[in-house]
C-alpha positions in Angstrom: -39.7 34.4 -196.4 -41.2 34.0 -192.9 -39.3 37.1 -191.7 -40.7 39.1 -194.6 -44.3 38.1 -193.8 -43.9 39.0 -190.2 -42.5 42.4 -191.2 -45.5 43.1 -193.4 -47.9 42.1 -190.7 -46.3 44.4 -188.2 -46.3 47.2 -190.7 -50.1 46.8 -191.3 -50.8 46.7 -187.6 -48.9 49.9 -187.0 -50.7 51.7 -189.8 -54.1 50.5 -188.5 -53.4 52.0 -185.1 -52.2 55.3 -186.6 -55.0 55.9 -189.1 -57.8 56.8 -186.6 -55.7 59.5 -185.0 -55.0 61.4 -188.2 -58.3 63.3 -188.4 -58.0 64.4 -184.7 -54.5 65.8 -185.3 -55.8 67.7 -188.4 -58.7 69.3 -186.3 -56.2 70.4 -183.7 -54.0 72.0 -186.2 -56.9 73.7 -187.8 -58.1 75.1 -184.4 -54.7 76.4 -183.6 -54.5 78.1 -187.0 -57.8 80.0 -186.2 -56.5 81.4 -182.9 -53.4 83.6 -183.7 -50.8 83.7 -181.0 -49.6 87.2 -181.9 -51.2 90.3 -180.1 -52.5 93.1 -182.3 -50.8 96.4 -182.3 -52.5 98.8 -179.8 -55.5 100.2 -181.6 -59.3 100.2 -181.9 -60.8 96.9 -183.2 -64.5 97.2 -183.5 -64.5 93.9 -185.5 -62.3 90.8 -185.1 -59.1 91.5 -187.1 -58.6 87.7 -187.7 -54.8 87.6 -188.0 -54.0 88.9 -184.5 -55.5 88.9 -181.0 -56.9 92.4 -180.0 -56.1 92.0 -176.3 -54.1 94.1 -173.8 -54.2 97.9 -174.5 -56.5 97.3 -177.5 -59.2 96.0 -175.3 -59.3 99.3 -173.4 -59.0 101.5 -176.5 -61.9 99.6 -178.1 -64.0 99.9 -175.0 -63.4 103.7 -174.9 -64.2 104.0 -178.6 -67.5 102.4 -178.1 -68.3 105.1 -175.6 -67.2 107.8 -178.1 -63.7 108.4 -176.7 -60.7 108.2 -178.9 -57.0 109.2 -178.2 -55.8 111.8 -178.5 -59.1 113.3 -177.3 -61.0 115.2 -180.0 -61.2 119.0 -179.3 -64.6 120.5 -179.1 -65.2 122.6 -182.3 -66.0 125.7 -180.3 -64.5 129.0 -179.3 -65.2 131.9 -176.9 -67.5 134.7 -178.3 -66.3 138.3 -178.7 -65.8 139.5 -175.1 -66.9 143.0 -176.1 -70.4 141.7 -176.3 -70.4 141.6 -172.5 -69.7 145.3 -172.2 -72.6 147.6 -171.5 -72.6 151.3 -171.2 -75.1 151.4 -168.3 -74.4 151.6 -164.5 -76.6 149.6 -162.2 -77.3 149.8 -158.5 -79.1 147.5 -156.0 -81.9 149.2 -154.1 -81.1 147.8 -150.6 -83.9 149.5 -148.6 -87.7 149.0 -148.8 -89.8 152.0 -149.8 -86.7 153.8 -151.0 -87.5 157.5 -151.9 -86.9 159.0 -155.3 -86.6 162.8 -155.2 -87.5 165.1 -158.1 -84.4 167.3 -157.6 -80.9 167.0 -156.2 -81.7 169.6 -153.6 -84.6 167.5 -152.3 -82.4 164.5 -152.1 -79.7 166.5 -150.2 -82.4 167.8 -147.9 -83.3 164.1 -147.2 -86.9 164.7 -146.2 -88.8 161.5 -147.2 -92.0 163.5 -147.2 -90.8 165.4 -150.2 -90.1 162.2 -152.2 -91.7 162.2 -155.7 -92.2 158.4 -155.6 -90.8 155.3 -153.9 -89.4 152.0 -155.0 -90.9 149.5 -152.7 -90.3 146.1 -154.4 -88.1 143.8 -152.3 -86.1 142.9 -155.4 -85.1 146.1 -157.2 -82.3 147.4 -159.3 -81.9 150.9 -160.8 -79.7 152.2 -163.6 -78.0 155.6 -163.5 -75.8 157.7 -165.8 -74.6 160.3 -163.3 -73.6 160.3 -159.7 -72.3 163.3 -157.7 -70.7 163.7 -154.3 -71.8 166.7 -152.2 -70.3 167.3 -148.8 -69.1 163.7 -148.7 -72.5 162.3 -149.6 -73.2 160.5 -152.9 -76.3 160.9 -155.0 -77.5 159.2 -158.1 -79.5 160.5 -161.0 -81.4 157.4 -162.1 -82.5 156.7 -165.6 -86.2 156.5 -164.9 -86.0 160.1 -163.5 -85.2 161.5 -160.1 -82.5 161.4 -157.5 -81.6 158.7 -154.9 -79.1 158.7 -152.1 -76.3 156.3 -151.4 -78.1 155.4 -148.2 -80.5 153.4 -150.4 -78.3 152.3 -153.3 -75.4 149.9 -153.5 -73.5 150.3 -156.8 -72.7 147.0 -158.5 -69.7 146.5 -160.6 -69.6 145.1 -164.1 -72.2 142.4 -164.7 -70.8 138.9 -164.7 -68.6 138.3 -167.8 -69.6 134.7 -168.4 -70.3 133.8 -172.0 -71.2 130.6 -173.8 -69.6 129.1 -176.9 -69.7 129.8 -180.6 -69.8 126.5 -182.5 -67.9 126.1 -185.8 -69.3 122.6 -186.5 -72.0 120.6 -184.8 -70.2 118.4 -182.3 -70.6 114.6 -182.5 -71.7 114.3 -178.9 -72.9 116.3 -176.0 -71.0 118.9 -173.9 -71.7 121.2 -171.1 -70.5 123.3 -168.1 -69.6 122.1 -164.6 -71.5 124.0 -161.9 -69.4 123.7 -158.7 -71.4 126.3 -156.8 -74.4 123.9 -156.7 -72.3 121.4 -154.7 -71.0 123.9 -152.2 -67.4 123.0 -152.9 -65.1 121.4 -155.5 -66.5 118.8 -157.8 -64.5 115.6 -158.1 -65.1 112.9 -160.7 -65.5 109.2 -160.1 -64.1 106.2 -161.9 -67.5 104.6 -162.1 -71.0 106.1 -162.1 -73.0 106.0 -158.9 -72.2 106.5 -155.2 -71.9 102.9 -154.2 -68.1 102.8 -154.7 -65.7 105.2 -153.1 -63.6 105.5 -156.3 -63.0 109.2 -156.6 -60.3 110.1 -159.1 -58.7 113.1 -157.3 -59.4 115.2 -160.4 -61.4 118.3 -159.4 -63.4 120.6 -161.7 -63.8 124.4 -161.4 -67.0 126.3 -161.9 -68.1 126.8 -165.5 -65.4 124.5 -166.8 -66.4 123.1 -170.2 -66.6 119.3 -170.5 -67.5 116.9 -173.2 -70.1 114.3 -172.4 -69.6 111.0 -174.1 -72.2 108.8 -172.4 -75.0 109.0 -169.9 -76.0 106.3 -167.4 -78.7 106.3 -164.8 -77.6 104.7 -161.5 -80.0 104.5 -158.6 -82.2 107.2 -160.0 -79.3 109.7 -160.8 -78.1 110.5 -164.2 -74.3 110.2 -164.5 -72.2 111.7 -167.4 -68.9 110.3 -168.7 -66.8 113.4 -169.2 -63.4 111.7 -169.9 -61.7 108.3 -169.7 -63.0 106.7 -166.5 -64.3 110.0 -165.2 -68.0 110.4 -164.3 -69.9 113.4 -162.9 -73.6 113.5 -161.6 -76.2 115.4 -163.6 -76.8 117.9 -160.8 -73.4 119.5 -161.3 -73.4 119.5 -165.1 -75.5 121.6 -167.5 -75.5 119.7 -170.7 -76.1 120.6 -174.4 -77.3 117.7 -176.6 -76.8 118.7 -180.3 -79.9 117.8 -182.4 -80.0 119.3 -185.9 -83.5 118.0 -186.7 -85.9 120.9 -186.4 -88.5 120.5 -183.6 -92.0 119.5 -184.8 -93.8 122.6 -186.1 -90.6 124.6 -186.9 -90.5 125.8 -190.5 -87.1 126.9 -191.9 -83.7 126.0 -190.8 -83.1 128.3 -187.8 -84.4 128.1 -184.2 -83.6 128.6 -180.6 -83.9 125.6 -178.2 -84.4 126.0 -174.4 -83.8 122.9 -172.4 -85.4 123.4 -169.0 -84.0 120.1 -167.6 -80.4 120.9 -168.5 -80.8 124.7 -168.1 -79.1 125.4 -171.4 -79.8 127.2 -174.7 -78.8 126.0 -178.1 -79.0 128.1 -181.3 -79.3 126.5 -184.7 -78.7 128.1 -188.1 -78.9 126.2 -191.4 -79.6 123.2 -189.2 -76.2 123.5 -187.6 -75.5 124.3 -183.9 -73.9 127.7 -183.9 -74.1 128.8 -180.2 -74.8 127.4 -176.8 -74.8 128.6 -173.2 -76.3 128.5 -169.7 -79.7 129.9 -168.8 -81.9 130.5 -165.7 -85.5 129.7 -166.2 -88.6 130.1 -164.1 -89.0 128.6 -160.6 -92.3 127.0 -159.5 -95.0 128.2 -159.7 -93.6 130.7 -162.3 -92.4 128.0 -164.7 -91.1 128.9 -168.1 -93.8 127.5 -170.3 -92.9 124.6 -172.6 -94.0 125.0 -176.2 -93.2 126.4 -179.6 -93.2 130.2 -179.9 -92.0 133.0 -182.1 -90.1 136.2 -181.2 -92.6 139.0 -181.6 -90.6 142.0 -180.2 -87.0 143.1 -179.7 -85.9 145.9 -177.4 -82.3 147.1 -176.8 -83.3 147.9 -173.2 -86.6 147.9 -171.3 -87.9 148.2 -167.7 -89.5 145.2 -166.1 -91.7 145.1 -163.0 -94.3 142.8 -161.6 -95.7 140.8 -158.7 -97.7 137.5 -158.6 -98.1 136.8 -154.9 -101.1 138.4 -153.1 -98.7 140.0 -150.5 -96.3 141.3 -153.2 -93.5 139.4 -151.5 -92.2 138.4 -154.9 -92.4 141.9 -156.4 -89.5 143.0 -158.6 -88.4 146.3 -160.2 -85.7 146.2 -162.8 -84.5 149.1 -164.9 -82.8 148.9 -168.3 -83.0 145.2 -168.8 -80.7 144.7 -171.9 -81.1 142.8 -175.1 -84.7 141.7 -174.5 -86.7 139.6 -177.0 -90.4 138.7 -176.1 -91.7 135.4 -177.4 -94.5 134.2 -175.0 -96.7 137.0 -173.6 -94.5 138.7 -170.9 -91.9 135.9 -171.1 -88.7 137.0 -172.9 -85.1 136.1 -173.6 -83.0 138.8 -172.0 -79.8 139.7 -170.3 -79.9 139.4 -166.5 -77.2 141.7 -165.1 -78.3 140.8 -161.5 -77.6 137.1 -161.9 -74.2 136.0 -160.5 -74.7 132.4 -161.5 -76.7 130.6 -164.2 -77.5 127.0 -164.7 -80.5 126.6 -162.4 -84.1 128.0 -162.3 -84.4 131.5 -160.7 -86.8 133.7 -162.7 -90.5 134.5 -162.9 -90.7 132.7 -166.2 -88.3 134.6 -168.5 -85.2 133.0 -169.9 -82.4 134.8 -168.2 -79.0 135.0 -170.0 -75.7 136.6 -169.2 -75.4 140.1 -170.8 -72.8 138.8 -173.3 -75.0 135.9 -174.4 -78.1 138.0 -174.6 -76.2 140.5 -176.8 -75.0 137.7 -179.2 -78.5 136.3 -179.4 -80.1 139.7 -180.0 -77.7 140.3 -182.9 -78.4 136.9 -184.4 -82.2 136.7 -184.0 -85.0 138.2 -186.0 -88.6 138.9 -185.2 -90.4 135.8 -186.2 -87.7 133.3 -185.3 -88.8 130.2 -183.6 -88.2 129.5 -179.8 -88.7 125.9 -178.8 -89.0 125.4 -175.0 -89.1 121.8 -173.6 -88.3 119.7 -170.6 -87.1 116.2 -171.5 -87.7 115.1 -167.9 -91.4 115.9 -168.2 -91.4 117.6 -164.8 -92.5 121.1 -166.0 -96.3 121.2 -166.3 -97.9 121.9 -169.6 -101.4 122.7 -168.5 -102.1 126.3 -169.7 -104.3 127.0 -166.7 -101.2 127.0 -164.5 -99.6 129.9 -166.4 -100.0 133.6 -166.1 -98.5 136.0 -168.6 -95.1 135.5 -166.9 -92.3 137.9 -165.8 -88.6 138.6 -165.6 
């Protein structure tokens, strides 16, 4: 009997020492159950999946997805416009001498006496157009479209205007895109793994001029905007001209079609039925001949038109341009037009007009109607809006 009592006492003591530890073991088991040991399959997990751990490759894929990048990379819903739009049945020449004489007849031009000149082209920035050129005794002469003859001593023929064209858009993209402008950096443009210049982490990937990139995110580092153009690839703003799709009509626009000019990015966006349908590069006005911000309407369309003007007292900025193609006036003398003399677009260069490539101007001319809205703005706020600072404008 004594042995039996001793056994019961020992059993009770053992149970009393074990009972307090049972809840702790239960908590530990519960904690382990809430933290799965298995890794999730590689994928994007914007929310905790619960039954697996989204680590390893999933961490990177999720991080990229939050920036708008998924794999494989989504193709931009865009294509090249009809290349025939860049063709123009006009021959142009640069007037390379000051006070270049224009003669009434071919005989006067052959004689070469400047005193017999009918008139002179004296603007420092001048281009003529011609439909006929002849060679007499080894000398070339041009019958210019504005009337009269000029000699090859004063004219340098230019080839076909630059063939650059923007993009026709089949569906409004989900994020921004743009063109790389390598000529602004005086050499190749190489992306960085992180935004900013603090780290020497260049990728080795170089971009060519006018290469199209998608822009997934923007960050400002030390006063410079940086654009994410691919996985771990950043480019500074000064070498990218960006289009930011926005299908909400600007304030004051009635209807569902408008043209947007972004002076900060130096781009044009065309919206039809509140969808982005076309985008390209522009060249706007340089100070103090800014392209004026505001909301305007196209009031005149001209297949071709001459342009000339001067704003400085000494006429050092005078220009003379024949047969400017696909011109649409929208703000006094400011117009959207083809600029056959521009070899590069994407930065301010004009006297206030919005310069386009010949192909882009042709597309826009075919699309637009008199009365269509033109919205000009500068998201940086650097372009002045005081109307007292603006003249009628020019090419």
